[in-house]
KETI-867039 format. One record per atom (N, C-alpha, C, CB): residue number from 1; x, y, z; atom name. Coordinates in steps of 0.2 Angstrom, whole numbers, padded with zeros to 4 digits. Each point is the difference from the previous one (the first is absolute). Glycine has a CB too. Layout:
N
{nr=NUM&xx=X&yy=Y&zz=Z&atom=CA};
...
***
This chain:
85
{nr=1&xx=-0026&yy=-0054&zz=0009&atom=N};
{nr=1&xx=-0001&yy=-0004&zz=0005&atom=CA};
{nr=1&xx=-0003&yy=0004&zz=0004&atom=C};
{nr=1&xx=0007&yy=-0007&zz=-0002&atom=CB};
{nr=2&xx=-0013&yy=0006&zz=0006&atom=N};
{nr=2&xx=-0005&yy=0006&zz=0006&atom=CA};
{nr=2&xx=0006&yy=0003&zz=0003&atom=C};
{nr=2&xx=-0012&yy=-0007&zz=0005&atom=CB};
{nr=3&xx=0011&yy=0014&zz=-0006&atom=N};
{nr=3&xx=0003&yy=0006&zz=0005&atom=CA};
{nr=3&xx=-0008&yy=0005&zz=0004&atom=C};
{nr=3&xx=0013&yy=0001&zz=-0011&atom=CB};
{nr=4&xx=-0010&yy=0000&zz=0014&atom=N};
{nr=4&xx=-0004&yy=0007&zz=0004&atom=CA};
{nr=4&xx=0006&yy=0002&zz=0006&atom=C};
{nr=4&xx=-0016&yy=-0003&zz=-0002&atom=CB};
{nr=5&xx=0012&yy=0012&zz=0000&atom=N};
{nr=5&xx=0003&yy=0005&zz=0002&atom=CA};
{nr=5&xx=-0004&yy=0003&zz=0005&atom=C};
{nr=5&xx=0006&yy=0002&zz=-0011&atom=CB};
{nr=6&xx=-0004&yy=-0003&zz=0020&atom=N};
{nr=6&xx=-0005&yy=0001&zz=0003&atom=CA};
{nr=6&xx=0006&yy=0006&zz=0003&atom=C};
{nr=6&xx=-0009&yy=-0014&zz=0002&atom=CB};
{nr=7&xx=0004&yy=0021&zz=0000&atom=N};
{nr=7&xx=-0002&yy=0006&zz=0004&atom=CA};
{nr=7&xx=0000&yy=0000&zz=0005&atom=C};
{nr=7&xx=-0004&yy=0002&zz=-0007&atom=CB};
{nr=8&xx=0007&yy=-0002&zz=0014&atom=N};
{nr=8&xx=-0002&yy=0000&zz=0005&atom=CA};
{nr=8&xx=-0001&yy=0008&zz=0003&atom=C};
{nr=8&xx=0007&yy=-0013&zz=0000&atom=CB};
{nr=9&xx=-0012&yy=0014&zz=0004&atom=N};
{nr=9&xx=0001&yy=0005&zz=0007&atom=CA};
{nr=9&xx=-0001&yy=-0003&zz=0007&atom=C};
{nr=9&xx=-0005&yy=0007&zz=-0008&atom=CB};
{nr=10&xx=0012&yy=-0006&zz=0012&atom=N};
{nr=10&xx=-0001&yy=0001&zz=0004&atom=CA};
{nr=10&xx=0000&yy=0005&zz=0005&atom=C};
{nr=10&xx=0002&yy=-0008&zz=-0005&atom=CB};
{nr=11&xx=-0001&yy=0004&zz=0014&atom=N};
{nr=11&xx=0002&yy=0007&zz=0005&atom=CA};
{nr=11&xx=0004&yy=0001&zz=0000&atom=C};
{nr=11&xx=-0005&yy=0000&zz=0007&atom=CB};
{nr=12&xx=0006&yy=0007&zz=-0005&atom=N};
{nr=12&xx=0007&yy=0004&zz=0000&atom=CA};
{nr=12&xx=0005&yy=-0002&zz=0001&atom=C};
{nr=12&xx=-0004&yy=0007&zz=0001&atom=CB};
{nr=13&xx=0011&yy=-0009&zz=-0003&atom=N};
{nr=13&xx=0004&yy=-0001&zz=0004&atom=CA};
{nr=13&xx=0001&yy=-0007&zz=0001&atom=C};
{nr=13&xx=-0003&yy=0010&zz=0002&atom=CB};
{nr=14&xx=-0002&yy=-0015&zz=-0007&atom=N};
{nr=14&xx=0000&yy=-0006&zz=0001&atom=CA};
{nr=14&xx=0004&yy=-0003&zz=-0007&atom=C};
{nr=14&xx=-0012&yy=0000&zz=0009&atom=CB};
{nr=15&xx=0014&yy=0006&zz=-0013&atom=N};
{nr=15&xx=0002&yy=-0007&zz=-0007&atom=CA};
{nr=15&xx=0007&yy=-0003&zz=0001&atom=C};
{nr=15&xx=-0007&yy=0007&zz=-0010&atom=CB};
{nr=16&xx=0011&yy=-0005&zz=0015&atom=N};
{nr=16&xx=0006&yy=-0007&zz=-0001&atom=CA};
{nr=16&xx=-0004&yy=-0005&zz=0003&atom=C};
{nr=16&xx=0013&yy=0007&zz=0001&atom=CB};
{nr=17&xx=-0018&yy=-0009&zz=0004&atom=N};
{nr=17&xx=-0003&yy=-0006&zz=0004&atom=CA};
{nr=17&xx=-0001&yy=-0004&zz=-0006&atom=C};
{nr=17&xx=-0005&yy=0005&zz=0010&atom=CB};
{nr=18&xx=0000&yy=-0001&zz=-0014&atom=N};
{nr=18&xx=-0006&yy=0000&zz=-0004&atom=CA};
{nr=18&xx=0005&yy=-0004&zz=-0006&atom=C};
{nr=18&xx=-0009&yy=0011&zz=0005&atom=CB};
{nr=19&xx=0013&yy=-0011&zz=-0009&atom=N};
{nr=19&xx=0005&yy=0000&zz=-0002&atom=CA};
{nr=19&xx=0004&yy=-0008&zz=0001&atom=C};
{nr=19&xx=-0001&yy=0013&zz=0002&atom=CB};
{nr=20&xx=0002&yy=-0014&zz=0007&atom=N};
{nr=20&xx=0007&yy=-0004&zz=-0001&atom=CA};
{nr=20&xx=-0009&yy=-0007&zz=0002&atom=C};
{nr=20&xx=0018&yy=0010&zz=0006&atom=CB};
{nr=21&xx=-0024&yy=-0008&zz=-0005&atom=N};
{nr=21&xx=-0005&yy=-0004&zz=0002&atom=CA};
{nr=21&xx=0001&yy=-0003&zz=-0006&atom=C};
{nr=21&xx=-0008&yy=0006&zz=0008&atom=CB};
{nr=22&xx=0008&yy=-0002&zz=-0013&atom=N};
{nr=22&xx=-0005&yy=-0002&zz=-0009&atom=CA};
{nr=22&xx=0007&yy=-0005&zz=-0001&atom=C};
{nr=22&xx=-0008&yy=0015&zz=-0006&atom=CB};
{nr=23&xx=0014&yy=-0013&zz=0007&atom=N};
{nr=23&xx=0004&yy=-0003&zz=-0001&atom=CA};
{nr=23&xx=0002&yy=-0007&zz=0002&atom=C};
{nr=23&xx=0002&yy=0009&zz=-0002&atom=CB};
{nr=24&xx=-0005&yy=-0010&zz=0007&atom=N};
{nr=24&xx=0000&yy=-0006&zz=0005&atom=CA};
{nr=24&xx=-0004&yy=-0004&zz=-0004&atom=C};
{nr=24&xx=0001&yy=0006&zz=0011&atom=CB};
{nr=25&xx=-0006&yy=-0003&zz=-0011&atom=N};
{nr=25&xx=-0008&yy=-0004&zz=-0002&atom=CA};
{nr=25&xx=0001&yy=-0006&zz=-0008&atom=C};
{nr=25&xx=-0009&yy=0013&zz=0005&atom=CB};
{nr=26&xx=0014&yy=-0005&zz=-0010&atom=N};
{nr=26&xx=0000&yy=-0004&zz=-0006&atom=CA};
{nr=26&xx=0006&yy=-0006&zz=0001&atom=C};
{nr=26&xx=-0004&yy=0010&zz=-0006&atom=CB};
{nr=27&xx=0011&yy=-0009&zz=0011&atom=N};
{nr=27&xx=0005&yy=-0005&zz=0001&atom=CA};
{nr=27&xx=-0004&yy=-0007&zz=-0001&atom=C};
{nr=27&xx=0008&yy=0008&zz=0007&atom=CB};
{nr=28&xx=-0015&yy=-0009&zz=-0005&atom=N};
{nr=28&xx=-0002&yy=-0006&zz=0003&atom=CA};
{nr=28&xx=-0005&yy=0000&zz=-0009&atom=C};
{nr=28&xx=-0001&yy=0000&zz=0019&atom=CB};
{nr=29&xx=0002&yy=0002&zz=-0022&atom=N};
{nr=29&xx=-0005&yy=0000&zz=-0006&atom=CA};
{nr=29&xx=0004&yy=-0001&zz=-0006&atom=C};
{nr=29&xx=-0008&yy=0009&zz=0006&atom=CB};
{nr=30&xx=0004&yy=-0013&zz=-0011&atom=N};
{nr=30&xx=0005&yy=-0001&zz=-0008&atom=CA};
{nr=30&xx=-0003&yy=0007&zz=-0004&atom=C};
{nr=30&xx=0000&yy=-0017&zz=-0004&atom=CB};
{nr=31&xx=0002&yy=0021&zz=0007&atom=N};
{nr=31&xx=0002&yy=0007&zz=-0004&atom=CA};
{nr=31&xx=0004&yy=0003&zz=-0004&atom=C};
{nr=31&xx=-0005&yy=0001&zz=0005&atom=CB};
{nr=32&xx=0004&yy=0004&zz=-0009&atom=N};
{nr=32&xx=0006&yy=0004&zz=-0002&atom=CA};
{nr=32&xx=-0002&yy=0006&zz=0003&atom=C};
{nr=32&xx=0003&yy=-0005&zz=-0011&atom=CB};
{nr=33&xx=0001&yy=0010&zz=0015&atom=N};
{nr=33&xx=-0004&yy=0008&zz=0001&atom=CA};
{nr=33&xx=0006&yy=0005&zz=0002&atom=C};
{nr=33&xx=-0013&yy=-0005&zz=0006&atom=CB};
{nr=34&xx=0010&yy=0009&zz=-0008&atom=N};
{nr=34&xx=0004&yy=0008&zz=0002&atom=CA};
{nr=34&xx=-0003&yy=0002&zz=0004&atom=C};
{nr=34&xx=0005&yy=0003&zz=-0008&atom=CB};
{nr=35&xx=-0003&yy=0001&zz=0010&atom=N};
{nr=35&xx=-0004&yy=0006&zz=0008&atom=CA};
{nr=35&xx=0006&yy=0005&zz=0002&atom=C};
{nr=35&xx=-0007&yy=-0010&zz=0007&atom=CB};
{nr=36&xx=0003&yy=0018&zz=-0008&atom=N};
{nr=36&xx=0006&yy=0004&zz=-0001&atom=CA};
{nr=36&xx=-0008&yy=0007&zz=0006&atom=C};
{nr=36&xx=0011&yy=-0004&zz=-0018&atom=CB};
{nr=37&xx=-0007&yy=0006&zz=0023&atom=N};
{nr=37&xx=-0005&yy=0006&zz=0003&atom=CA};
{nr=37&xx=0000&yy=0004&zz=-0005&atom=C};
{nr=37&xx=0003&yy=-0001&zz=0011&atom=CB};
{nr=38&xx=-0010&yy=0005&zz=-0011&atom=N};
{nr=38&xx=0000&yy=0006&zz=-0005&atom=CA};
{nr=38&xx=-0002&yy=0007&zz=0002&atom=C};
{nr=38&xx=-0003&yy=-0008&zz=-0007&atom=CB};
{nr=39&xx=0005&yy=0015&zz=0002&atom=N};
{nr=39&xx=-0004&yy=0005&zz=0005&atom=CA};
{nr=39&xx=-0007&yy=0000&zz=-0004&atom=C};
{nr=39&xx=0011&yy=0008&zz=0005&atom=CB};
{nr=40&xx=-0014&yy=-0004&zz=-0002&atom=N};
{nr=40&xx=-0009&yy=0001&zz=-0005&atom=CA};
{nr=40&xx=-0005&yy=-0001&zz=0007&atom=C};
{nr=40&xx=0003&yy=-0008&zz=-0014&atom=CB};
{nr=41&xx=-0008&yy=0006&zz=0007&atom=N};
{nr=41&xx=-0005&yy=-0003&zz=0004&atom=CA};
{nr=41&xx=0000&yy=-0007&zz=0002&atom=C};
{nr=41&xx=-0005&yy=0007&zz=-0004&atom=CB};
{nr=42&xx=0007&yy=-0010&zz=0001&atom=N};
{nr=42&xx=0001&yy=-0008&zz=0005&atom=CA};
{nr=42&xx=0008&yy=0002&zz=0003&atom=C};
{nr=42&xx=-0008&yy=-0010&zz=-0010&atom=CB};
{nr=43&xx=0010&yy=0004&zz=0016&atom=N};
{nr=43&xx=0009&yy=-0001&zz=0002&atom=CA};
{nr=43&xx=0000&yy=-0003&zz=0000&atom=C};
{nr=43&xx=0004&yy=0004&zz=0005&atom=CB};
{nr=44&xx=-0005&yy=-0012&zz=-0009&atom=N};
{nr=44&xx=0003&yy=-0004&zz=-0002&atom=CA};
{nr=44&xx=-0002&yy=-0005&zz=-0007&atom=C};
{nr=44&xx=0004&yy=0003&zz=0013&atom=CB};
{nr=45&xx=0000&yy=-0002&zz=-0018&atom=N};
{nr=45&xx=-0004&yy=-0006&zz=-0005&atom=CA};
{nr=45&xx=0004&yy=-0008&zz=-0001&atom=C};
{nr=45&xx=-0004&yy=0011&zz=-0007&atom=CB};
{nr=46&xx=0002&yy=-0014&zz=0004&atom=N};
{nr=46&xx=0001&yy=-0006&zz=-0001&atom=CA};
{nr=46&xx=-0002&yy=-0004&zz=-0006&atom=C};
{nr=46&xx=0001&yy=0001&zz=0011&atom=CB};
{nr=47&xx=0005&yy=-0005&zz=-0014&atom=N};
{nr=47&xx=-0001&yy=-0002&zz=-0007&atom=CA};
{nr=47&xx=0000&yy=-0007&zz=0003&atom=C};
{nr=47&xx=0006&yy=0009&zz=-0008&atom=CB};
{nr=48&xx=-0009&yy=-0015&zz=0005&atom=N};
{nr=48&xx=-0002&yy=-0008&zz=0002&atom=CA};
{nr=48&xx=-0002&yy=-0002&zz=-0007&atom=C};
{nr=48&xx=-0005&yy=0000&zz=0013&atom=CB};
{nr=49&xx=0010&yy=-0005&zz=-0012&atom=N};
{nr=49&xx=-0002&yy=-0005&zz=-0008&atom=CA};
{nr=49&xx=0001&yy=-0007&zz=0003&atom=C};
{nr=49&xx=0005&yy=0008&zz=-0011&atom=CB};
{nr=50&xx=-0009&yy=-0013&zz=0007&atom=N};
{nr=50&xx=0001&yy=-0007&zz=0002&atom=CA};
{nr=50&xx=-0004&yy=-0002&zz=-0007&atom=C};
{nr=50&xx=0001&yy=-0002&zz=0016&atom=CB};
{nr=51&xx=-0001&yy=-0004&zz=-0016&atom=N};
{nr=51&xx=-0002&yy=-0004&zz=-0004&atom=CA};
{nr=51&xx=-0007&yy=-0002&zz=-0001&atom=C};
{nr=51&xx=0010&yy=-0002&zz=0002&atom=CB};
{nr=52&xx=-0011&yy=0005&zz=0006&atom=N};
{nr=52&xx=-0008&yy=-0003&zz=0001&atom=CA};
{nr=52&xx=-0005&yy=0009&zz=0004&atom=C};
{nr=52&xx=0005&yy=-0018&zz=0005&atom=CB};
{nr=53&xx=-0011&yy=0019&zz=-0011&atom=N};
{nr=53&xx=-0002&yy=0003&zz=0001&atom=CA};
{nr=53&xx=-0005&yy=0003&zz=0006&atom=C};
{nr=53&xx=0005&yy=-0003&zz=-0009&atom=CB};
{nr=54&xx=-0007&yy=-0005&zz=0010&atom=N};
{nr=54&xx=-0003&yy=0001&zz=0007&atom=CA};
{nr=54&xx=0003&yy=-0002&zz=0009&atom=C};
{nr=54&xx=-0009&yy=-0004&zz=-0009&atom=CB};
{nr=55&xx=0015&yy=0004&zz=0007&atom=N};
{nr=55&xx=0007&yy=0000&zz=0006&atom=CA};
{nr=55&xx=0001&yy=0009&zz=-0001&atom=C};
{nr=55&xx=0009&yy=-0015&zz=-0003&atom=CB};
{nr=56&xx=-0008&yy=0017&zz=0000&atom=N};
{nr=56&xx=-0002&yy=0009&zz=0000&atom=CA};
{nr=56&xx=-0004&yy=0001&zz=0005&atom=C};
{nr=56&xx=0001&yy=0002&zz=-0012&atom=CB};
{nr=57&xx=-0008&yy=-0004&zz=0008&atom=N};
{nr=57&xx=-0005&yy=0004&zz=0005&atom=CA};
{nr=57&xx=-0002&yy=-0003&zz=0006&atom=C};
{nr=57&xx=-0006&yy=0004&zz=-0009&atom=CB};
{nr=58&xx=0011&yy=-0009&zz=0011&atom=N};
{nr=58&xx=-0002&yy=-0004&zz=0007&atom=CA};
{nr=58&xx=0006&yy=0004&zz=0003&atom=C};
{nr=58&xx=-0004&yy=-0015&zz=-0003&atom=CB};
{nr=59&xx=0009&yy=0014&zz=0002&atom=N};
{nr=59&xx=0005&yy=0006&zz=0004&atom=CA};
{nr=59&xx=-0002&yy=0007&zz=0001&atom=C};
{nr=59&xx=0009&yy=-0006&zz=-0004&atom=CB};
{nr=60&xx=-0011&yy=0009&zz=-0003&atom=N};
{nr=60&xx=-0003&yy=0006&zz=0003&atom=CA};
{nr=60&xx=-0005&yy=0001&zz=0005&atom=C};
{nr=60&xx=0003&yy=0001&zz=-0010&atom=CB};
{nr=61&xx=-0009&yy=-0005&zz=0010&atom=N};
{nr=61&xx=-0005&yy=0000&zz=0004&atom=CA};
{nr=61&xx=-0001&yy=-0002&zz=0006&atom=C};
{nr=61&xx=-0003&yy=0000&zz=-0008&atom=CB};
{nr=62&xx=0008&yy=-0005&zz=0010&atom=N};
{nr=62&xx=0000&yy=-0004&zz=0006&atom=CA};
{nr=62&xx=0006&yy=0000&zz=0004&atom=C};
{nr=62&xx=-0007&yy=-0007&zz=-0006&atom=CB};
{nr=63&xx=0013&yy=0011&zz=0003&atom=N};
{nr=63&xx=0007&yy=0002&zz=0004&atom=CA};
{nr=63&xx=0000&yy=0007&zz=-0001&atom=C};
{nr=63&xx=0007&yy=-0011&zz=-0001&atom=CB};
{nr=64&xx=-0007&yy=0017&zz=-0004&atom=N};
{nr=64&xx=0004&yy=0004&zz=0002&atom=CA};
{nr=64&xx=-0006&yy=0005&zz=0000&atom=C};
{nr=64&xx=0013&yy=-0003&zz=-0004&atom=CB};
{nr=65&xx=-0017&yy=0003&zz=0002&atom=N};
{nr=65&xx=-0005&yy=0004&zz=0001&atom=CA};
{nr=65&xx=-0004&yy=-0002&zz=0009&atom=C};
{nr=65&xx=-0001&yy=0000&zz=-0017&atom=CB};
{nr=66&xx=0002&yy=-0004&zz=0021&atom=N};
{nr=66&xx=0000&yy=-0003&zz=0006&atom=CA};
{nr=66&xx=0007&yy=0005&zz=0004&atom=C};
{nr=66&xx=-0006&yy=-0016&zz=-0004&atom=CB};
{nr=67&xx=0011&yy=0017&zz=0003&atom=N};
{nr=67&xx=0005&yy=0003&zz=0002&atom=CA};
{nr=67&xx=-0001&yy=0005&zz=0005&atom=C};
{nr=67&xx=0004&yy=-0002&zz=-0010&atom=CB};
{nr=68&xx=-0006&yy=0002&zz=0016&atom=N};
{nr=68&xx=-0004&yy=0004&zz=0003&atom=CA};
{nr=68&xx=0002&yy=0008&zz=0001&atom=C};
{nr=68&xx=-0002&yy=-0010&zz=0004&atom=CB};
{nr=69&xx=0007&yy=0013&zz=-0007&atom=N};
{nr=69&xx=0001&yy=0006&zz=0001&atom=CA};
{nr=69&xx=-0003&yy=0005&zz=-0008&atom=C};
{nr=69&xx=0011&yy=-0004&zz=0010&atom=CB};
{nr=70&xx=-0013&yy=-0002&zz=-0015&atom=N};
{nr=70&xx=0001&yy=0002&zz=-0007&atom=CA};
{nr=70&xx=-0008&yy=0002&zz=0002&atom=C};
{nr=70&xx=0011&yy=-0006&zz=-0008&atom=CB};
{nr=71&xx=-0014&yy=0014&zz=0002&atom=N};
{nr=71&xx=-0004&yy=0003&zz=0002&atom=CA};
{nr=71&xx=-0006&yy=-0003&zz=-0006&atom=C};
{nr=71&xx=0009&yy=0010&zz=0006&atom=CB};
{nr=72&xx=-0004&yy=-0007&zz=-0013&atom=N};
{nr=72&xx=-0005&yy=-0004&zz=-0003&atom=CA};
{nr=72&xx=0006&yy=-0002&zz=-0009&atom=C};
{nr=72&xx=-0014&yy=0007&zz=0007&atom=CB};
{nr=73&xx=0009&yy=-0011&zz=-0011&atom=N};
{nr=73&xx=0004&yy=-0002&zz=-0005&atom=CA};
{nr=73&xx=-0002&yy=0002&zz=-0005&atom=C};
{nr=73&xx=0003&yy=-0008&zz=0005&atom=CB};
{nr=74&xx=0000&yy=0007&zz=-0013&atom=N};
{nr=74&xx=-0003&yy=-0002&zz=-0004&atom=CA};
{nr=74&xx=0005&yy=0000&zz=-0005&atom=C};
{nr=74&xx=-0009&yy=0003&zz=0004&atom=CB};
{nr=75&xx=0005&yy=-0009&zz=-0008&atom=N};
{nr=75&xx=0001&yy=-0006&zz=-0001&atom=CA};
{nr=75&xx=0001&yy=0001&zz=-0010&atom=C};
{nr=75&xx=-0008&yy=-0005&zz=0013&atom=CB};
{nr=76&xx=0014&yy=0003&zz=-0017&atom=N};
{nr=76&xx=-0004&yy=0001&zz=-0007&atom=CA};
{nr=76&xx=0006&yy=-0007&zz=0000&atom=C};
{nr=76&xx=-0006&yy=0017&zz=-0007&atom=CB};
{nr=77&xx=0001&yy=-0020&zz=0003&atom=N};
{nr=77&xx=0001&yy=-0006&zz=-0007&atom=CA};
{nr=77&xx=0003&yy=0002&zz=-0005&atom=C};
{nr=77&xx=-0008&yy=-0005&zz=0002&atom=CB};
{nr=78&xx=0015&yy=0004&zz=-0004&atom=N};
{nr=78&xx=0002&yy=-0001&zz=-0008&atom=CA};
{nr=78&xx=-0006&yy=-0004&zz=-0004&atom=C};
{nr=78&xx=0013&yy=-0001&zz=0004&atom=CB};
{nr=79&xx=-0014&yy=0007&zz=-0009&atom=N};
{nr=79&xx=-0004&yy=-0006&zz=-0007&atom=CA};
{nr=79&xx=0005&yy=-0005&zz=-0004&atom=C};
{nr=79&xx=-0009&yy=0010&zz=-0003&atom=CB};
{nr=80&xx=0012&yy=-0014&zz=0003&atom=N};
{nr=80&xx=0004&yy=-0005&zz=-0003&atom=CA};
{nr=80&xx=-0001&yy=0001&zz=-0006&atom=C};
{nr=80&xx=0000&yy=-0006&zz=0007&atom=CB};
{nr=81&xx=-0004&yy=0007&zz=-0011&atom=N};
{nr=81&xx=-0001&yy=-0002&zz=-0007&atom=CA};
{nr=81&xx=0005&yy=0010&zz=-0002&atom=C};
{nr=81&xx=-0016&yy=-0012&zz=-0001&atom=CB};
{nr=82&xx=0015&yy=0015&zz=0006&atom=N};
{nr=82&xx=0003&yy=0007&zz=-0004&atom=CA};
{nr=82&xx=0008&yy=0001&zz=0005&atom=C};
{nr=82&xx=-0014&yy=0008&zz=-0003&atom=CB};
{nr=83&xx=0016&yy=-0013&zz=0005&atom=N};
{nr=83&xx=0007&yy=0001&zz=0005&atom=CA};
{nr=83&xx=0005&yy=0001&zz=-0006&atom=C};
{nr=83&xx=-0002&yy=-0009&zz=0011&atom=CB};
{nr=84&xx=0005&yy=0012&zz=-0012&atom=N};
{nr=84&xx=0007&yy=0002&zz=-0001&atom=CA};
{nr=84&xx=-0003&yy=0004&zz=-0006&atom=C};
{nr=84&xx=0010&yy=-0011&zz=0004&atom=CB};
{nr=85&xx=-0017&yy=0013&zz=-0009&atom=N};
{nr=85&xx=0000&yy=0003&zz=-0006&atom=CA};
{nr=85&xx=0005&yy=0007&zz=0002&atom=C};
{nr=85&xx=-0013&yy=-0006&zz=-0005&atom=CB};
***
């Protein structure tokens, strides 16, 4: 199953509002997701899974990256052939 990990950098103090906005976006989509606030270089880690890799790319590019308080993202697509080795 196509899976992507998305690391987000956010404006200071905006983590909770971004997490809520991401959750709202994902309720409208047919994807499985996990989202966590984290300490370190990035502020939020998001795991997305869907039967359609193009759908993941569209959600990340057209919705998540355009949230106003998201400063930057790093997306890592899982290599399906190596998943679970």
